[in-house]
C-alpha positions in Angstrom: 112.3 64.3 147.5 112.7 64.7 151.2 109.0 64.1 151.8 109.0 60.9 149.7 112.1 59.6 151.7 110.3 60.3 155.0 107.2 58.5 153.6 109.3 55.5 152.7 111.0 55.5 156.1 107.6 55.6 157.9 106.3 52.8 155.7 109.4 50.6 156.5 109.0 51.3 160.2 105.3 50.4 160.1 106.1 47.2 158.1 108.7 46.2 160.7 106.1 46.8 163.5 103.7 44.4 161.6 106.4 41.8 161.5 107.6 42.0 165.1 104.6 42.9 167.2 101.7 40.6 167.7 98.5 42.7 167.5 99.7 44.9 164.6 98.8 43.4 161.2 99.0 44.4 157.6 97.4 42.5 154.7 97.8 43.9 151.3 100.3 45.0 148.7 103.5 46.9 149.7 102.3 50.1 148.0 99.2 50.1 150.3 101.5 50.4 153.2 102.8 53.7 151.7 99.2 55.0 151.9 99.0 53.9 155.5 102.3 55.7 156.1 100.8 58.8 154.5 97.8 58.5 156.9 100.2 58.1 159.8 102.0 61.2 158.7 98.8 63.3 158.4 97.6 62.1 161.8 100.9 63.0 163.4 101.0 66.4 161.7 97.4 67.5 162.5 95.9 65.5 165.3 99.0 64.9 167.5 99.8 68.6 168.2 96.2 69.3 169.2 96.2 66.2 171.4 99.4 67.3 173.0 98.1 70.8 173.7 95.1 69.4 175.6 97.1 66.8 177.5 100.0 69.1 178.3 99.4 68.9 182.1 99.7 65.1 182.0 102.9 65.4 180.0 104.4 67.7 182.7 103.0 65.6 185.5 104.6 62.4 184.1 107.9 64.1 183.2 107.3 63.3 179.5 106.3 59.7 179.9 102.8 60.5 178.6 104.4 60.8 175.2 104.4 57.0 175.0 100.6 57.1 175.4 100.3 59.9 172.9 102.3 58.0 170.3 100.3 54.8 170.9 97.0 56.6 170.5 98.2 58.1 167.2 99.1 54.7 165.9 95.8 53.4 167.1 94.0 56.3 165.4 96.0 55.6 162.2 94.7 52.1 162.3 91.1 53.3 162.6 91.5 55.8 159.8 93.3 53.3 157.5 90.5 50.7 158.0 87.9 53.3 157.2 89.8 54.1 154.0 89.8 50.4 153.1 93.4 49.5 154.0 93.9 46.3 156.0 96.2 47.8 158.7 95.0 47.1 162.3 96.2 47.6 165.8 94.2 45.4 168.1 94.8 46.5 171.6 96.6 49.3 173.6 99.8 47.3 174.6 100.6 46.4 170.9 100.0 50.1 170.1 102.5 51.2 172.8 105.1 48.7 171.7 104.4 49.5 168.0 104.7 53.2 168.6 108.0 52.7 170.4 109.4 50.5 167.6 108.2 52.8 164.8 109.7 55.8 166.6 113.1 54.1 167.1 113.2 52.6 163.6 112.2 55.8 161.8 114.7 57.8 163.9 117.6 55.4 163.1 116.7 55.3 159.4 116.3 59.1 159.2 119.7 59.5 160.9 121.3 57.1 158.3 119.5 58.2 155.2 118.6 61.8 155.5 121.4 64.4 155.1 121.6 67.3 157.6 120.7 70.6 156.0 122.8 72.6 158.4 125.9 72.6 156.2 
């Protein structure tokens, strides 16, 4: 259940990014955005750690600010993979990718805080 809730939160955050940020677009039914959120989750789970490993010196040099670039590239990669799979989700340029990644991160963080119970109890 926890996985499906996270998938829905990511889909909502991606949907908000398509509505707020020029340069990020989605055309299709709502359930297709769930598939894009799944692609986003897989990219973040597999590609992002490898990318961060190789760019670790930049992360240290920029005191963590390179994370914004990493997040933007993962959103951009999600767009490329989603288009190859036939989904009409696109991120046109790097600046919308940065702004979209920031919005998706904040939105999913807030929704996760509100909707997901802490398992520490």
